[in-house]
C-alpha positions in Angstrom: 115.2 118.9 123.4 112.1 117.9 121.5 114.0 118.1 118.2 116.8 115.9 119.6 114.3 113.3 120.6 112.7 113.3 117.2 116.0 113.0 115.4 117.0 110.0 117.6 113.6 108.4 117.0 113.9 108.8 113.3 117.5 107.4 113.3 116.3 104.4 115.3 113.3 103.9 113.1 115.4 104.0 109.9 118.0 101.6 111.5 115.4 99.1 112.4 113.5 99.4 109.1 116.7 98.9 107.0 118.4 96.4 109.3 119.8 93.5 107.3 118.8 91.0 110.0 115.2 91.6 109.3 113.7 88.5 107.5 111.9 89.6 104.3 109.0 87.4 103.4 108.8 85.9 100.0 106.3 84.4 97.6 107.5 82.1 94.9 105.3 80.8 92.0 106.5 77.4 91.0 104.0 76.8 88.2 100.7 78.1 86.7 98.3 76.8 84.1 94.7 77.1 82.9 92.6 74.2 84.0 88.9 73.3 83.8 87.2 73.5 87.2 83.4 73.5 88.0 82.6 73.9 84.3 84.8 76.9 83.7 88.4 77.8 83.2 90.5 78.9 86.1 94.2 79.8 86.5 95.7 77.5 89.0 99.1 78.3 90.5 101.4 76.4 92.8 103.0 78.9 95.2 105.3 78.8 98.1 104.6 81.4 100.8 107.2 82.4 103.3 105.7 85.1 105.5 108.2 87.3 107.4 108.4 87.3 111.1 106.8 90.7 111.2 103.8 89.6 109.2 103.3 86.4 111.3 103.6 88.4 114.5 101.0 90.9 113.3 98.7 88.1 112.3 99.0 86.4 115.6 98.2 89.7 117.3 94.9 90.2 115.5 95.9 92.1 112.3 94.2 90.7 109.2 96.5 90.2 106.2 95.2 90.4 102.6 96.8 88.5 99.7 96.1 89.8 96.2 96.4 87.6 93.2 96.6 89.5 89.8 96.1 88.0 86.4 96.8 89.6 83.0 95.7 87.9 79.8 96.9 89.2 76.4 96.3 87.8 73.0 99.6 87.2 71.2 99.9 88.9 67.8 102.7 88.5 65.3 103.5 91.9 63.9 102.1 94.3 66.6 102.1 94.4 70.4 99.9 92.0 72.3 96.3 93.0 72.9 95.2 93.0 76.5 92.1 90.8 76.8 91.5 90.9 80.6 93.0 91.9 83.9 91.6 90.2 86.9 92.2 90.4 90.7 91.3 88.0 93.5 91.9 88.7 97.2 92.2 86.4 100.1 92.0 87.5 103.8 93.9 85.7 106.4 92.8 86.2 110.0 93.4 84.6 113.4 90.3 83.8 115.4 91.5 84.7 118.9 88.9 82.6 120.9 89.6 79.3 119.1 93.2 80.1 118.1 92.4 79.0 114.6 93.2 80.6 111.3 90.5 81.6 108.8 91.0 82.1 105.1 88.3 84.0 103.3 88.0 84.3 99.5 86.7 87.8 99.1 85.5 87.0 95.5 82.9 84.3 96.5 83.0 84.6 100.3 84.2 81.0 100.7 85.7 80.5 104.2 88.1 77.7 105.4 89.3 77.2 108.9 92.7 75.8 109.8 94.1 74.5 113.0 97.6 75.9 112.5 99.3 78.7 110.7 101.3 76.4 108.5 98.2 74.5 107.3 96.5 77.9 106.6 99.5 78.8 104.4 99.2 75.5 102.6 95.5 76.2 102.2 96.2 79.4 100.3 97.2 77.4 97.2 93.8 75.6 97.2 91.9 78.9 97.3 94.1 80.9 94.9 92.4 79.7 91.7 91.4 82.7 89.6 88.3 82.2 87.5 88.8 83.6 84.0 85.2 83.4 82.8 84.3 82.1 79.4 86.3 82.9 76.3 83.9 81.1 74.0 83.4 84.3 72.0 87.1 84.4 71.3 88.8 82.4 68.5 91.3 79.8 69.6 94.3 82.0 69.7 97.5 81.9 71.6 97.4 83.9 74.8 100.1 85.3 77.0 99.1 84.9 80.7 100.9 86.5 83.7 100.0 85.9 87.3 101.5 87.3 90.5 100.7 87.2 94.2 101.5 89.9 96.8 100.8 90.9 100.3 98.5 94.0 100.1 100.1 96.5 102.6 97.4 99.1 101.7 94.9 96.9 103.6 97.0 97.1 106.8 95.7 99.3 109.7 96.8 102.9 109.3 99.4 102.9 112.2 101.2 99.9 110.7 101.3 101.1 107.0 104.3 103.6 107.4 106.4 100.8 108.9 105.3 98.4 106.1 106.3 100.9 103.4 109.9 101.2 104.6 110.5 97.7 106.0 111.6 95.0 103.6 109.9 92.4 105.8 106.5 93.6 104.6 107.3 93.7 100.8 106.1 90.3 99.8 105.6 89.8 96.1 106.2 87.0 93.7 106.8 89.1 90.6 105.1 88.2 87.4 105.1 84.5 86.3 104.4 84.4 82.6 103.5 81.6 80.2 101.8 81.0 76.8 98.5 79.1 76.5 96.1 78.2 73.8 92.5 78.4 74.9 
């Protein structure tokens, strides 16, 4: 009897996890470039965040979500593969403050916090906080660089009971894929 229950539970779990009616979230990078900000270069991206219903429901029920922004910088070379110059990561935490019913974005790199009245305004605010500082490349010659940036929902940061569901459910796999461009610094 116990085995029958487990088999039925597993079938139901797989059916729900792989159901085509589940809305999978998406992150789309529209553009990215290196700009000067506060005396230093930053990679600024314009992104569109469409969080899945599962992620929004979890956020509204007190689960903090973490977005990870990855940047790879390679020096372009003519006759040999590109040389990796840097690989940087920036993380932003999205949380709902239950008492005030507001949403808080925290840049985990510099601990800057911004508070938003609605979830949609918080999603818009992610773009403003997603700049990745690339430091000073003054010691490097003015070469052509290949830059790649991506944004993704970090499911490793979810609470342990929620992670197995996130691993198998398409509604939790939110990633933009790599957006690449050439730049001369």
